[in-house]
PDB file of N, CA, C and O in Angstrom:
ATOM      1  N   MET A   1       0.748  -1.183   0.113  1.00  0.00           N
ATOM      2  CA  MET A   1      -0.017  -0.011   0.064  1.00  0.00           C
ATOM      3  C   MET A   1       0.842   1.230   0.038  1.00  0.00           C
ATOM      4  O   MET A   1       0.492   2.182  -0.660  1.00  0.00           O
ATOM      5  N   LEU A   2       1.849   1.271   0.696  1.00  0.00           N
ATOM      6  CA  LEU A   2       2.864   2.387   0.875  1.00  0.00           C
ATOM      7  C   LEU A   2       3.421   2.556  -0.601  1.00  0.00           C
ATOM      8  O   LEU A   2       3.760   3.681  -0.968  1.00  0.00           O
ATOM      9  N   SER A   3       3.511   1.617  -1.344  1.00  0.00           N
ATOM     10  CA  SER A   3       4.290   1.772  -2.787  1.00  0.00           C
ATOM     11  C   SER A   3       3.254   2.378  -3.862  1.00  0.00           C
ATOM     12  O   SER A   3       3.627   2.596  -5.015  1.00  0.00           O
ATOM     13  N   GLN A   4       1.902   2.647  -3.426  1.00  0.00           N
ATOM     14  CA  GLN A   4       1.045   3.362  -4.045  1.00  0.00           C
ATOM     15  C   GLN A   4       1.259   4.772  -4.258  1.00  0.00           C
ATOM     16  O   GLN A   4       1.739   5.457  -3.355  1.00  0.00           O
ATOM     17  N   PRO A   5       0.908   5.324  -5.511  1.00  0.00           N
ATOM     18  CA  PRO A   5       1.230   6.890  -5.710  1.00  0.00           C
ATOM     19  C   PRO A   5       0.665   7.854  -4.667  1.00  0.00           C
ATOM     20  O   PRO A   5       1.209   8.903  -4.323  1.00  0.00           O
ATOM     21  N   ASP A   6      -0.681   7.293  -4.131  1.00  0.00           N
ATOM     22  CA  ASP A   6      -1.233   8.142  -2.942  1.00  0.00           C
ATOM     23  C   ASP A   6      -1.581   7.064  -1.886  1.00  0.00           C
ATOM     24  O   ASP A   6      -2.661   6.478  -1.967  1.00  0.00           O
ATOM     25  N   PRO A   7      -0.735   6.795  -0.938  1.00  0.00           N
ATOM     26  CA  PRO A   7      -1.052   5.795   0.260  1.00  0.00           C
ATOM     27  C   PRO A   7      -2.198   5.849   0.934  1.00  0.00           C
ATOM     28  O   PRO A   7      -2.700   4.828   1.403  1.00  0.00           O
ATOM     29  N   ASP A   8      -2.888   7.357   1.095  1.00  0.00           N
ATOM     30  CA  ASP A   8      -4.013   7.410   1.665  1.00  0.00           C
ATOM     31  C   ASP A   8      -5.166   7.042   1.018  1.00  0.00           C
ATOM     32  O   ASP A   8      -6.101   6.502   1.610  1.00  0.00           O
ATOM     33  N   TYR A   9      -5.169   7.344  -0.373  1.00  0.00           N
ATOM     34  CA  TYR A   9      -6.313   6.896  -1.221  1.00  0.00           C
ATOM     35  C   TYR A   9      -6.329   5.298  -1.273  1.00  0.00           C
ATOM     36  O   TYR A   9      -7.388   4.670  -1.279  1.00  0.00           O
ATOM     37  N   ALA A  10      -5.227   4.764  -1.305  1.00  0.00           N
ATOM     38  CA  ALA A  10      -5.030   3.341  -1.439  1.00  0.00           C
ATOM     39  C   ALA A  10      -5.596   2.759  -0.297  1.00  0.00           C
ATOM     40  O   ALA A  10      -6.296   1.750  -0.381  1.00  0.00           O
ATOM     41  N   PHE A  11      -5.325   3.364   0.854  1.00  0.00           N
ATOM     42  CA  PHE A  11      -5.960   2.690   2.188  1.00  0.00           C
ATOM     43  C   PHE A  11      -7.333   2.929   2.111  1.00  0.00           C
ATOM     44  O   PHE A  11      -8.016   1.909   2.192  1.00  0.00           O
ATOM     45  N   ILE A  12      -7.922   3.960   1.981  1.00  0.00           N
ATOM     46  CA  ILE A  12      -9.422   4.155   1.693  1.00  0.00           C
ATOM     47  C   ILE A  12     -10.045   3.017   0.735  1.00  0.00           C
ATOM     48  O   ILE A  12     -11.050   2.357   0.999  1.00  0.00           O
ATOM     49  N   ARG A  13      -9.339   2.926  -0.305  1.00  0.00           N
ATOM     50  CA  ARG A  13      -9.922   1.933  -1.269  1.00  0.00           C
ATOM     51  C   ARG A  13      -9.951   0.415  -0.577  1.00  0.00           C
ATOM     52  O   ARG A  13     -10.967  -0.279  -0.613  1.00  0.00           O
ATOM     53  N   LEU A  14      -8.821   0.022   0.002  1.00  0.00           N
ATOM     54  CA  LEU A  14      -8.692  -1.119   0.801  1.00  0.00           C
ATOM     55  C   LEU A  14      -9.726  -1.334   2.022  1.00  0.00           C
ATOM     56  O   LEU A  14     -10.263  -2.406   2.304  1.00  0.00           O
ATOM     57  N   TRP A  15      -9.888  -0.189   2.644  1.00  0.00           N
ATOM     58  CA  TRP A  15     -10.674  -0.341   3.777  1.00  0.00           C
ATOM     59  C   TRP A  15     -12.240  -0.358   3.304  1.00  0.00           C
ATOM     60  O   TRP A  15     -12.995  -1.141   3.882  1.00  0.00           O
ATOM     61  N   THR A  16     -12.690   0.391   2.383  1.00  0.00           N
ATOM     62  CA  THR A  16     -13.820   0.340   1.898  1.00  0.00           C
ATOM     63  C   THR A  16     -14.341  -0.906   1.260  1.00  0.00           C
ATOM     64  O   THR A  16     -15.537  -1.190   1.328  1.00  0.00           O
ATOM     65  N   ALA A  17     -13.343  -1.763   0.553  1.00  0.00           N
ATOM     66  CA  ALA A  17     -13.344  -3.039   0.123  1.00  0.00           C
ATOM     67  C   ALA A  17     -13.685  -4.058   1.244  1.00  0.00           C
ATOM     68  O   ALA A  17     -14.608  -4.850   1.053  1.00  0.00           O
ATOM     69  N   LYS A  18     -12.973  -4.072   2.418  1.00  0.00           N
ATOM     70  CA  LYS A  18     -13.007  -4.917   3.439  1.00  0.00           C
ATOM     71  C   LYS A  18     -14.278  -4.651   4.066  1.00  0.00           C
ATOM     72  O   LYS A  18     -14.990  -5.624   4.314  1.00  0.00           O
ATOM     73  N   GLU A  19     -14.717  -3.395   4.391  1.00  0.00           N
ATOM     74  CA  GLU A  19     -15.990  -3.087   4.977  1.00  0.00           C
ATOM     75  C   GLU A  19     -17.228  -3.681   4.217  1.00  0.00           C
ATOM     76  O   GLU A  19     -18.157  -4.292   4.745  1.00  0.00           O
ATOM     77  N   SER A  20     -17.068  -3.375   2.798  1.00  0.00           N
ATOM     78  CA  SER A  20     -18.200  -4.179   2.027  1.00  0.00           C
ATOM     79  C   SER A  20     -18.349  -5.510   2.197  1.00  0.00           C
ATOM     80  O   SER A  20     -19.434  -6.039   2.438  1.00  0.00           O
ATOM     81  N   TYR A  21     -17.014  -6.252   2.053  1.00  0.00           N
ATOM     82  CA  TYR A  21     -17.104  -7.660   1.963  1.00  0.00           C
ATOM     83  C   TYR A  21     -17.626  -8.211   3.239  1.00  0.00           C
ATOM     84  O   TYR A  21     -18.458  -9.113   3.148  1.00  0.00           O
ATOM     85  N   VAL A  22     -17.194  -7.729   4.624  1.00  0.00           N
ATOM     86  CA  VAL A  22     -17.728  -8.190   5.750  1.00  0.00           C
ATOM     87  C   VAL A  22     -19.014  -8.016   6.025  1.00  0.00           C
ATOM     88  O   VAL A  22     -19.653  -8.829   6.693  1.00  0.00           O
ATOM     89  N   LYS A  23     -19.562  -6.824   5.480  1.00  0.00           N
ATOM     90  CA  LYS A  23     -21.074  -6.713   5.492  1.00  0.00           C
ATOM     91  C   LYS A  23     -21.863  -7.484   4.471  1.00  0.00           C
ATOM     92  O   LYS A  23     -23.030  -7.794   4.708  1.00  0.00           O
ATOM     93  N   ALA A  24     -21.281  -7.797   3.367  1.00  0.00           N
ATOM     94  CA  ALA A  24     -21.937  -8.568   2.269  1.00  0.00           C
ATOM     95  C   ALA A  24     -22.126  -9.974   2.926  1.00  0.00           C
ATOM     96  O   ALA A  24     -23.234 -10.510   2.903  1.00  0.00           O
ATOM     97  N   THR A  25     -21.092 -10.545   3.486  1.00  0.00           N
ATOM     98  CA  THR A  25     -20.933 -11.986   4.035  1.00  0.00           C
ATOM     99  C   THR A  25     -21.624 -12.151   5.166  1.00  0.00           C
ATOM    100  O   THR A  25     -21.985 -13.295   5.440  1.00  0.00           O
ATOM    101  N   GLY A  26     -21.944 -11.096   6.028  1.00  0.00           N
ATOM    102  CA  GLY A  26     -22.445 -11.173   7.270  1.00  0.00           C
ATOM    103  C   GLY A  26     -21.622 -11.427   8.406  1.00  0.00           C
ATOM    104  O   GLY A  26     -22.086 -11.513   9.543  1.00  0.00           O
ATOM    105  N   THR A  27     -20.146 -11.578   8.069  1.00  0.00           N
ATOM    106  CA  THR A  27     -19.342 -11.943   9.145  1.00  0.00           C
ATOM    107  C   THR A  27     -19.034 -10.847  10.022  1.00  0.00           C
ATOM    108  O   THR A  27     -18.566 -11.135  11.124  1.00  0.00           O
ATOM    109  N   GLY A  28     -19.225  -9.575   9.708  1.00  0.00           N
ATOM    110  CA  GLY A  28     -18.851  -8.594  10.577  1.00  0.00           C
ATOM    111  C   GLY A  28     -17.247  -8.496  10.755  1.00  0.00           C
ATOM    112  O   GLY A  28     -16.442  -9.046  10.004  1.00  0.00           O
ATOM    113  N   ILE A  29     -16.959  -7.793  11.750  1.00  0.00           N
ATOM    114  CA  ILE A  29     -15.581  -7.596  11.977  1.00  0.00           C
ATOM    115  C   ILE A  29     -14.878  -8.771  12.820  1.00  0.00           C
ATOM    116  O   ILE A  29     -13.714  -8.712  13.216  1.00  0.00           O
ATOM    117  N   GLY A  30     -15.747  -9.838  13.034  1.00  0.00           N
ATOM    118  CA  GLY A  30     -15.296 -11.167  13.755  1.00  0.00           C
ATOM    119  C   GLY A  30     -14.245 -11.661  12.896  1.00  0.00           C
ATOM    120  O   GLY A  30     -13.304 -12.209  13.470  1.00  0.00           O
ATOM    121  N   VAL A  31     -14.211 -11.572  11.536  1.00  0.00           N
ATOM    122  CA  VAL A  31     -13.308 -12.061  10.738  1.00  0.00           C
ATOM    123  C   VAL A  31     -11.956 -11.254  10.839  1.00  0.00           C
ATOM    124  O   VAL A  31     -11.929 -10.029  10.716  1.00  0.00           O
ATOM    125  N   PRO A  32     -10.808 -12.041  11.076  1.00  0.00           N
ATOM    126  CA  PRO A  32      -9.519 -11.342  11.037  1.00  0.00           C
ATOM    127  C   PRO A  32      -9.288 -10.471   9.689  1.00  0.00           C
ATOM    128  O   PRO A  32      -9.130 -11.044   8.611  1.00  0.00           O
ATOM    129  N   LEU A  33      -9.275  -9.130   9.796  1.00  0.00           N
ATOM    130  CA  LEU A  33      -9.236  -8.359   8.598  1.00  0.00           C
ATOM    131  C   LEU A  33      -8.071  -8.554   7.710  1.00  0.00           C
ATOM    132  O   LEU A  33      -8.150  -8.415   6.490  1.00  0.00           O
ATOM    133  N   GLN A  34      -6.812  -8.930   8.437  1.00  0.00           N
ATOM    134  CA  GLN A  34      -5.627  -9.116   7.629  1.00  0.00           C
ATOM    135  C   GLN A  34      -5.758 -10.239   6.607  1.00  0.00           C
ATOM    136  O   GLN A  34      -4.986 -10.339   5.654  1.00  0.00           O
ATOM    137  N   GLU A  35      -6.967 -11.251   6.887  1.00  0.00           N
ATOM    138  CA  GLU A  35      -7.103 -12.248   5.981  1.00  0.00           C
ATOM    139  C   GLU A  35      -7.926 -11.977   4.781  1.00  0.00           C
ATOM    140  O   GLU A  35      -7.915 -12.730   3.807  1.00  0.00           O
ATOM    141  N   VAL A  36      -8.682 -10.836   4.857  1.00  0.00           N
ATOM    142  CA  VAL A  36      -9.484 -10.148   3.889  1.00  0.00           C
ATOM    143  C   VAL A  36      -8.489  -9.352   2.920  1.00  0.00           C
ATOM    144  O   VAL A  36      -8.270  -8.171   3.186  1.00  0.00           O
ATOM    145  N   THR A  37      -7.844  -9.972   1.749  1.00  0.00           N
ATOM    146  CA  THR A  37      -6.732  -9.150   1.092  1.00  0.00           C
ATOM    147  C   THR A  37      -7.284  -8.979  -0.367  1.00  0.00           C
ATOM    148  O   THR A  37      -8.162  -9.655  -0.904  1.00  0.00           O
ATOM    149  N   PHE A  38      -6.587  -7.943  -0.882  1.00  0.00           N
ATOM    150  CA  PHE A  38      -6.817  -7.456  -2.130  1.00  0.00           C
ATOM    151  C   PHE A  38      -5.601  -6.936  -2.888  1.00  0.00           C
ATOM    152  O   PHE A  38      -4.585  -6.494  -2.350  1.00  0.00           O
ATOM    153  N   THR A  39      -5.817  -7.037  -4.176  1.00  0.00           N
ATOM    154  CA  THR A  39      -4.770  -6.534  -5.065  1.00  0.00           C
ATOM    155  C   THR A  39      -5.335  -5.136  -5.795  1.00  0.00           C
ATOM    156  O   THR A  39      -6.388  -5.065  -6.427  1.00  0.00           O
ATOM    157  N   LEU A  40      -4.548  -4.224  -5.601  1.00  0.00           N
ATOM    158  CA  LEU A  40      -4.927  -2.830  -6.393  1.00  0.00           C
ATOM    159  C   LEU A  40      -4.293  -2.413  -7.473  1.00  0.00           C
ATOM    160  O   LEU A  40      -3.066  -2.313  -7.463  1.00  0.00           O
ATOM    161  N   THR A  41      -5.066  -2.094  -8.613  1.00  0.00           N
ATOM    162  CA  THR A  41      -4.404  -1.442  -9.725  1.00  0.00           C
ATOM    163  C   THR A  41      -4.914  -0.220  -9.862  1.00  0.00           C
ATOM    164  O   THR A  41      -5.842   0.037  -9.095  1.00  0.00           O
ATOM    165  N   GLU A  42      -4.530   0.757 -10.743  1.00  0.00           N
ATOM    166  CA  GLU A  42      -4.985   2.009 -10.895  1.00  0.00           C
ATOM    167  C   GLU A  42      -6.614   2.096 -10.932  1.00  0.00           C
ATOM    168  O   GLU A  42      -7.269   2.951 -10.337  1.00  0.00           O
ATOM    169  N   GLU A  43      -7.163   1.007 -11.777  1.00  0.00           N
ATOM    170  CA  GLU A  43      -8.469   1.107 -12.008  1.00  0.00           C
ATOM    171  C   GLU A  43      -9.290  -0.102 -11.440  1.00  0.00           C
ATOM    172  O   GLU A  43     -10.517  -0.009 -11.429  1.00  0.00           O
ATOM    173  N   ARG A  44      -8.685  -1.211 -10.977  1.00  0.00           N
ATOM    174  CA  ARG A  44      -9.294  -2.335 -10.584  1.00  0.00           C
ATOM    175  C   ARG A  44      -8.825  -2.578  -9.035  1.00  0.00           C
ATOM    176  O   ARG A  44      -7.863  -2.065  -8.464  1.00  0.00           O
ATOM    177  N   ILE A  45      -9.836  -3.563  -8.492  1.00  0.00           N
ATOM    178  CA  ILE A  45      -9.584  -4.171  -7.234  1.00  0.00           C
ATOM    179  C   ILE A  45      -9.809  -5.625  -7.385  1.00  0.00           C
ATOM    180  O   ILE A  45     -10.911  -6.022  -7.764  1.00  0.00           O
ATOM    181  N   ARG A  46      -8.850  -6.447  -7.119  1.00  0.00           N
ATOM    182  CA  ARG A  46      -8.995  -7.975  -7.201  1.00  0.00           C
ATOM    183  C   ARG A  46      -8.939  -8.642  -5.806  1.00  0.00           C
ATOM    184  O   ARG A  46      -8.313  -8.163  -4.860  1.00  0.00           O
ATOM    185  N   SER A  47      -9.582  -9.680  -5.768  1.00  0.00           N
ATOM    186  CA  SER A  47      -9.508 -10.388  -4.674  1.00  0.00           C
ATOM    187  C   SER A  47      -9.652 -12.028  -5.064  1.00  0.00           C
ATOM    188  O   SER A  47     -10.195 -12.399  -6.105  1.00  0.00           O
ATOM    189  N   ARG A  48      -9.126 -12.870  -4.145  1.00  0.00           N
ATOM    190  CA  ARG A  48      -9.149 -14.310  -4.292  1.00  0.00           C
ATOM    191  C   ARG A  48     -10.569 -14.831  -3.676  1.00  0.00           C
ATOM    192  O   ARG A  48     -10.973 -15.952  -3.984  1.00  0.00           O
ATOM    193  N   MET A  49     -11.230 -14.082  -2.896  1.00  0.00           N
ATOM    194  CA  MET A  49     -12.426 -14.559  -2.040  1.00  0.00           C
ATOM    195  C   MET A  49     -13.592 -14.714  -3.009  1.00  0.00           C
ATOM    196  O   MET A  49     -13.589 -14.272  -4.158  1.00  0.00           O
ATOM    197  N   ASP A  50     -14.450 -15.292  -2.512  1.00  0.00           N
ATOM    198  CA  ASP A  50     -15.698 -15.715  -3.389  1.00  0.00           C
ATOM    199  C   ASP A  50     -16.695 -14.678  -3.511  1.00  0.00           C
ATOM    200  O   ASP A  50     -17.878 -14.935  -3.286  1.00  0.00           O
ATOM    201  N   ALA A  51     -16.294 -13.479  -3.864  1.00  0.00           N
ATOM    202  CA  ALA A  51     -17.027 -12.414  -3.956  1.00  0.00           C
ATOM    203  C   ALA A  51     -16.501 -11.546  -5.265  1.00  0.00           C
ATOM    204  O   ALA A  51     -15.369 -11.684  -5.731  1.00  0.00           O
ATOM    205  N   GLY A  52     -17.465 -10.658  -5.772  1.00  0.00           N
ATOM    206  CA  GLY A  52     -17.030  -9.801  -6.813  1.00  0.00           C
ATOM    207  C   GLY A  52     -17.055  -8.310  -6.279  1.00  0.00           C
ATOM    208  O   GLY A  52     -17.856  -7.985  -5.402  1.00  0.00           O
ATOM    209  N   PHE A  53     -16.131  -7.386  -6.847  1.00  0.00           N
ATOM    210  CA  PHE A  53     -16.077  -6.093  -6.325  1.00  0.00           C
ATOM    211  C   PHE A  53     -16.069  -5.113  -7.433  1.00  0.00           C
ATOM    212  O   PHE A  53     -15.567  -5.316  -8.539  1.00  0.00           O
ATOM    213  N   THR A  54     -16.664  -4.034  -7.048  1.00  0.00           N
ATOM    214  CA  THR A  54     -16.714  -3.043  -8.156  1.00  0.00           C
ATOM    215  C   THR A  54     -16.471  -1.757  -7.411  1.00  0.00           C
ATOM    216  O   THR A  54     -17.297  -1.437  -6.556  1.00  0.00           O
ATOM    217  N   GLN A  55     -15.381  -0.947  -7.651  1.00  0.00           N
ATOM    218  CA  GLN A  55     -14.974   0.390  -7.171  1.00  0.00           C
ATOM    219  C   GLN A  55     -15.350   1.442  -8.183  1.00  0.00           C
ATOM    220  O   GLN A  55     -15.152   1.393  -9.397  1.00  0.00           O
ATOM    221  N   LEU A  56     -15.907   2.370  -7.511  1.00  0.00           N
ATOM    222  CA  LEU A  56     -16.097   3.824  -8.365  1.00  0.00           C
ATOM    223  C   LEU A  56     -15.200   4.668  -7.774  1.00  0.00           C
ATOM    224  O   LEU A  56     -15.391   5.005  -6.606  1.00  0.00           O
ATOM    225  N   LEU A  57     -14.116   5.123  -8.471  1.00  0.00           N
ATOM    226  CA  LEU A  57     -12.864   6.010  -7.956  1.00  0.00           C
ATOM    227  C   LEU A  57     -13.216   7.443  -8.535  1.00  0.00           C
ATOM    228  O   LEU A  57     -12.928   7.745  -9.693  1.00  0.00           O
ATOM    229  N   LEU A  58     -13.840   8.286  -7.684  1.00  0.00           N
ATOM    230  CA  LEU A  58     -14.045   9.637  -7.836  1.00  0.00           C
ATOM    231  C   LEU A  58     -13.104  10.356  -7.205  1.00  0.00           C
ATOM    232  O   LEU A  58     -12.463   9.792  -6.318  1.00  0.00           O
ATOM    233  N   PRO A  59     -12.835  11.704  -7.520  1.00  0.00           N
ATOM    234  CA  PRO A  59     -11.998  12.615  -7.020  1.00  0.00           C
ATOM    235  C   PRO A  59     -12.155  12.762  -5.485  1.00  0.00           C
ATOM    236  O   PRO A  59     -11.165  12.804  -4.755  1.00  0.00           O
ATOM    237  N   GLU A  60     -13.366  12.835  -5.034  1.00  0.00           N
ATOM    238  CA  GLU A  60     -13.651  13.092  -3.555  1.00  0.00           C
ATOM    239  C   GLU A  60     -14.344  12.042  -2.786  1.00  0.00           C
ATOM    240  O   GLU A  60     -14.706  12.215  -1.622  1.00  0.00           O
ATOM    241  N   HIS A  61     -14.550  10.787  -3.547  1.00  0.00           N
ATOM    242  CA  HIS A  61     -15.139   9.629  -2.879  1.00  0.00           C
ATOM    243  C   HIS A  61     -14.665   8.421  -3.613  1.00  0.00           C
ATOM    244  O   HIS A  61     -14.486   8.421  -4.831  1.00  0.00           O
ATOM    245  N   VAL A  62     -14.449   7.295  -2.765  1.00  0.00           N
ATOM    246  CA  VAL A  62     -14.493   5.892  -3.075  1.00  0.00           C
ATOM    247  C   VAL A  62     -15.502   5.160  -2.647  1.00  0.00           C
ATOM    248  O   VAL A  62     -15.819   4.993  -1.470  1.00  0.00           O
ATOM    249  N   ILE A  63     -16.146   4.606  -3.826  1.00  0.00           N
ATOM    250  CA  ILE A  63     -17.412   3.790  -3.445  1.00  0.00           C
ATOM    251  C   ILE A  63     -17.130   2.379  -3.831  1.00  0.00           C
ATOM    252  O   ILE A  63     -16.844   2.214  -5.017  1.00  0.00           O
ATOM    253  N   THR A  64     -17.152   1.449  -3.150  1.00  0.00           N
ATOM    254  CA  THR A  64     -17.103   0.054  -3.267  1.00  0.00           C
ATOM    255  C   THR A  64     -18.165  -0.740  -3.077  1.00  0.00           C
ATOM    256  O   THR A  64     -18.849  -0.580  -2.066  1.00  0.00           O
ATOM    257  N   ILE A  65     -18.461  -1.673  -3.964  1.00  0.00           N
ATOM    258  CA  ILE A  65     -19.653  -2.691  -4.042  1.00  0.00           C
ATOM    259  C   ILE A  65     -19.148  -3.881  -4.066  1.00  0.00           C
ATOM    260  O   ILE A  65     -18.300  -4.195  -4.902  1.00  0.00           O
ATOM    261  N   CYS A  66     -19.648  -4.796  -3.052  1.00  0.00           N
ATOM    262  CA  CYS A  66     -19.353  -6.262  -2.852  1.00  0.00           C
ATOM    263  C   CYS A  66     -20.603  -6.961  -3.289  1.00  0.00           C
ATOM    264  O   CYS A  66     -21.707  -6.683  -2.821  1.00  0.00           O
ATOM    265  N   HIS A  67     -20.372  -7.985  -4.309  1.00  0.00           N
ATOM    266  CA  HIS A  67     -21.473  -8.775  -4.632  1.00  0.00           C
ATOM    267  C   HIS A  67     -21.056 -10.075  -4.651  1.00  0.00           C
ATOM    268  O   HIS A  67     -20.074 -10.478  -5.276  1.00  0.00           O
ATOM    269  N   LYS A  68     -21.950 -10.886  -3.826  1.00  0.00           N
ATOM    270  CA  LYS A  68     -21.862 -12.421  -3.752  1.00  0.00           C
ATOM    271  C   LYS A  68     -23.112 -12.985  -4.592  1.00  0.00           C
ATOM    272  O   LYS A  68     -24.188 -12.417  -4.775  1.00  0.00           O
ATOM    273  N   THR A  69     -22.713 -14.201  -5.038  1.00  0.00           N
ATOM    274  CA  THR A  69     -23.965 -14.924  -5.615  1.00  0.00           C
ATOM    275  C   THR A  69     -24.975 -15.215  -4.591  1.00  0.00           C
ATOM    276  O   THR A  69     -24.596 -15.645  -3.501  1.00  0.00           O
ATOM    277  N   GLY A  70     -26.250 -15.022  -4.833  1.00  0.00           N
ATOM    278  CA  GLY A  70     -27.276 -15.426  -3.899  1.00  0.00           C
ATOM    279  C   GLY A  70     -27.437 -14.371  -2.903  1.00  0.00           C
ATOM    280  O   GLY A  70     -28.352 -14.550  -2.098  1.00  0.00           O
ATOM    281  N   LYS A  71     -26.717 -13.276  -2.785  1.00  0.00           N
ATOM    282  CA  LYS A  71     -26.748 -12.314  -1.542  1.00  0.00           C
ATOM    283  C   LYS A  71     -26.998 -10.925  -2.260  1.00  0.00           C
ATOM    284  O   LYS A  71     -26.766 -10.712  -3.450  1.00  0.00           O
ATOM    285  N   GLY A  72     -27.504 -10.021  -1.356  1.00  0.00           N
ATOM    286  CA  GLY A  72     -27.622  -8.599  -1.676  1.00  0.00           C
ATOM    287  C   GLY A  72     -26.405  -7.829  -1.995  1.00  0.00           C
ATOM    288  O   GLY A  72     -25.365  -8.366  -1.614  1.00  0.00           O
ATOM    289  N   GLN A  73     -26.298  -6.812  -2.541  1.00  0.00           N
ATOM    290  CA  GLN A  73     -25.094  -6.000  -2.666  1.00  0.00           C
ATOM    291  C   GLN A  73     -24.997  -4.940  -1.544  1.00  0.00           C
ATOM    292  O   GLN A  73     -25.950  -4.318  -1.075  1.00  0.00           O
ATOM    293  N   VAL A  74     -23.671  -4.827  -1.180  1.00  0.00           N
ATOM    294  CA  VAL A  74     -23.468  -3.899  -0.174  1.00  0.00           C
ATOM    295  C   VAL A  74     -22.586  -2.659  -0.717  1.00  0.00           C
ATOM    296  O   VAL A  74     -21.558  -2.871  -1.359  1.00  0.00           O
ATOM    297  N   LEU A  75     -22.977  -1.534  -0.466  1.00  0.00           N
ATOM    298  CA  LEU A  75     -22.340  -0.305  -1.117  1.00  0.00           C
ATOM    299  C   LEU A  75     -21.576   0.452   0.146  1.00  0.00           C
ATOM    300  O   LEU A  75     -22.238   0.752   1.140  1.00  0.00           O
ATOM    301  N   THR A  76     -20.393   0.702   0.084  1.00  0.00           N
ATOM    302  CA  THR A  76     -19.601   1.317   0.973  1.00  0.00           C
ATOM    303  C   THR A  76     -19.139   2.670   0.495  1.00  0.00           C
ATOM    304  O   THR A  76     -18.432   2.659  -0.512  1.00  0.00           O
ATOM    305  N   LEU A  77     -19.405   3.775   1.020  1.00  0.00           N
ATOM    306  CA  LEU A  77     -18.911   5.207   0.497  1.00  0.00           C
ATOM    307  C   LEU A  77     -17.991   5.652   1.683  1.00  0.00           C
ATOM    308  O   LEU A  77     -18.152   5.334   2.862  1.00  0.00           O
ATOM    309  N   CYS A  78     -16.911   6.513   1.125  1.00  0.00           N
ATOM    310  CA  CYS A  78     -16.087   7.118   2.207  1.00  0.00           C
ATOM    311  C   CYS A  78     -15.738   8.449   1.481  1.00  0.00           C
ATOM    312  O   CYS A  78     -14.843   8.565   0.643  1.00  0.00           O
ATOM    313  N   PRO A  79     -16.508   9.369   1.884  1.00  0.00           N
ATOM    314  CA  PRO A  79     -16.158  10.866   1.260  1.00  0.00           C
ATOM    315  C   PRO A  79     -14.816  11.415   1.726  1.00  0.00           C
ATOM    316  O   PRO A  79     -14.455  11.293   2.897  1.00  0.00           O
ATOM    317  N   LYS A  80     -14.159  11.958   0.892  1.00  0.00           N
ATOM    318  CA  LYS A  80     -12.809  12.514   1.110  1.00  0.00           C
ATOM    319  C   LYS A  80     -12.662  13.354   2.384  1.00  0.00           C
ATOM    320  O   LYS A  80     -11.598  13.394   3.001  1.00  0.00           O
ATOM    321  N   GLU A  81     -13.823  14.063   2.780  1.00  0.00           N
ATOM    322  CA  GLU A  81     -13.617  14.980   4.059  1.00  0.00           C
ATOM    323  C   GLU A  81     -13.497  14.032   5.344  1.00  0.00           C
ATOM    324  O   GLU A  81     -13.174  14.497   6.437  1.00  0.00           O
ATOM    325  N   GLU A  82     -13.750  12.810   5.167  1.00  0.00           N
ATOM    326  CA  GLU A  82     -13.850  11.806   6.323  1.00  0.00           C
ATOM    327  C   GLU A  82     -12.513  11.339   6.361  1.00  0.00           C
ATOM    328  O   GLU A  82     -12.137  10.952   7.467  1.00  0.00           O
ATOM    329  N   TRP A  83     -11.631  11.275   5.344  1.00  0.00           N
ATOM    330  CA  TRP A  83     -10.406  10.674   5.203  1.00  0.00           C
ATOM    331  C   TRP A  83      -9.425  11.026   6.287  1.00  0.00           C
ATOM    332  O   TRP A  83      -8.493  10.289   6.609  1.00  0.00           O
ATOM    333  N   ILE A  84      -9.673  12.143   6.806  1.00  0.00           N
ATOM    334  CA  ILE A  84      -8.546  12.696   7.813  1.00  0.00           C
ATOM    335  C   ILE A  84      -8.602  11.964   9.068  1.00  0.00           C
ATOM    336  O   ILE A  84      -7.621  11.911   9.810  1.00  0.00           O
ATOM    337  N   CYS A  85      -9.863  11.318   9.375  1.00  0.00           N
ATOM    338  CA  CYS A  85      -9.837  10.667  10.506  1.00  0.00           C
ATOM    339  C   CYS A  85      -8.876   9.281  10.429  1.00  0.00           C
ATOM    340  O   CYS A  85      -8.578   8.694  11.469  1.00  0.00           O
ATOM    341  N   TRP A  86      -8.479   8.872   9.283  1.00  0.00           N
ATOM    342  CA  TRP A  86      -7.727   7.634   9.206  1.00  0.00           C
ATOM    343  C   TRP A  86      -6.163   7.947   9.595  1.00  0.00           C
ATOM    344  O   TRP A  86      -5.342   7.093   9.930  1.00  0.00           O
ATOM    345  N   ASN A  87      -5.980   9.051   9.501  1.00  0.00           N
ATOM    346  CA  ASN A  87      -4.640   9.758   9.812  1.00  0.00           C
ATOM    347  C   ASN A  87      -4.181   9.198  11.287  1.00  0.00           C
ATOM    348  O   ASN A  87      -3.019   8.899  11.560  1.00  0.00           O
ATOM    349  N   TRP A  88      -5.204   9.115  12.119  1.00  0.00           N
ATOM    350  CA  TRP A  88      -4.965   9.048  13.565  1.00  0.00           C
ATOM    351  C   TRP A  88      -4.758   7.431  13.878  1.00  0.00           C
ATOM    352  O   TRP A  88      -4.420   7.120  15.020  1.00  0.00           O
ATOM    353  N   ILE A  89      -4.949   6.430  12.912  1.00  0.00           N
ATOM    354  CA  ILE A  89      -4.734   5.111  13.176  1.00  0.00           C
ATOM    355  C   ILE A  89      -3.370   4.702  13.006  1.00  0.00           C
ATOM    356  O   ILE A  89      -3.045   3.533  13.215  1.00  0.00           O
TER     357      ILE A  89
END
């Protein structure tokens, strides 16, 4: 993640993907989040998990949709003005 051109933006992309995955699967944060892994490219997000992901990358927002077969879709949105809170982690 630190090798990404904008590490903060990469973090938000990964976080919204993890959040949408645990919500879509119903596991919540009981699943170890380090086991929920993704590969980022400039325009795509990929995972080996049994779910599909769509990310909308906008200048001020990252929107991640997790979709699993037979389940509903979960949308996770993180507006840029809320990114500042992640600097404290």
